[in-house]
C-alpha positions as CSV (number, residue, x, y, z in Angstrom):
1,X,1.5,6.0,4.2
2,X,2.9,4.0,1.3
3,X,3.7,0.8,3.2
4,X,0.2,0.6,4.7
5,X,-1.6,1.4,1.5
6,X,0.5,-1.1,-0.4
7,X,0.3,-3.9,2.1
8,X,-2.7,-5.5,0.4
9,X,-1.5,-5.0,-3.2
10,X,-1.5,-8.7,-3.8
11,X,-5.2,-8.9,-2.9
12,X,-7.2,-6.9,-5.5
13,X,-10.7,-5.9,-4.8
14,X,-13.1,-7.4,-7.3
15,X,-16.4,-5.8,-8.3
16,X,-18.3,-8.8,-6.9
17,X,-16.7,-8.4,-3.5
18,X,-18.2,-4.9,-2.8
19,X,-21.8,-4.2,-1.9
20,X,-23.9,-2.9,-4.7
21,X,-24.1,0.6,-3.2
22,X,-21.8,1.9,-0.5
23,X,-23.3,4.3,2.1
24,X,-22.7,8.0,1.9
25,X,-20.4,7.9,4.9
26,X,-18.1,5.6,3.0
27,X,-17.8,8.1,0.1
28,X,-17.4,11.0,2.6
29,X,-14.6,9.1,4.3
30,X,-12.8,8.4,1.0
31,X,-13.1,12.1,0.1
32,X,-11.6,13.0,3.4
33,X,-8.8,10.5,3.0
34,X,-7.9,11.9,-0.5
35,X,-8.1,15.5,0.8
36,X,-5.7,14.8,3.7
37,X,-3.2,12.5,2.0
38,X,-3.4,13.3,-1.7
39,X,0.1,14.7,-1.8
40,X,1.5,11.4,-0.5
41,X,-0.2,9.1,-3.0
42,X,2.0,7.5,-5.7
43,X,0.8,7.3,-9.3
44,X,-0.1,3.7,-8.8
45,X,-2.2,4.5,-5.7
46,X,-4.0,7.3,-7.6
47,X,-4.8,4.8,-10.4
48,X,-6.3,2.4,-7.8
49,X,-8.4,5.1,-6.3
50,X,-9.6,6.1,-9.7
51,X,-10.5,2.5,-10.5
52,X,-12.3,2.2,-7.2
53,X,-14.4,5.3,-7.8
54,X,-15.4,4.0,-11.3
55,X,-17.0,1.1,-9.5
56,X,-18.4,2.9,-6.4
57,X,-19.8,6.2,-7.4
58,X,-21.9,8.9,-5.6
59,X,-23.5,11.6,-7.7
60,X,-22.1,14.5,-5.6
61,X,-19.0,13.1,-3.9
62,X,-17.2,11.2,-6.7
63,X,-16.7,14.4,-8.8
64,X,-15.1,16.0,-5.7
65,X,-12.7,13.1,-5.3
66,X,-11.8,13.3,-8.9
67,X,-11.2,17.0,-8.6
68,X,-9.0,16.6,-5.6
69,X,-6.8,13.9,-7.3
70,X,-6.6,16.0,-10.5
71,X,-5.6,19.2,-8.7
72,X,-2.8,17.5,-6.9
73,X,-1.5,15.8,-10.1
74,X,-1.4,19.2,-11.8
75,X,0.4,20.8,-8.8
76,X,2.9,18.0,-8.5
77,X,3.6,18.1,-12.3
78,X,4.2,21.9,-12.0
79,X,6.5,21.4,-9.0
80,X,8.5,18.7,-10.9
81,X,8.9,21.1,-13.9
82,X,10.1,23.9,-11.7
83,X,12.7,21.5,-10.1
84,X,13.9,20.4,-13.5
85,X,14.3,24.0,-14.7
86,X,16.5,25.0,-11.8
């Protein structure tokens, strides 16, 4: 996942490059992507997704995306602490 997601790191998305409002299907697809691959995202990729959803928001779907990212972060932090304590 990492090599594909990072392939365009040199080309950042500017606010002026995206349409004013993305369709609901776009938000649903982003939510599905986060749900399926959240455990594989790096910290940098999470930051980029958070930056993206600050620009492109949907009243019902964006909070779900944030919840998914936050729940994984908490779970990963707990797993790291358990590994360190062993």
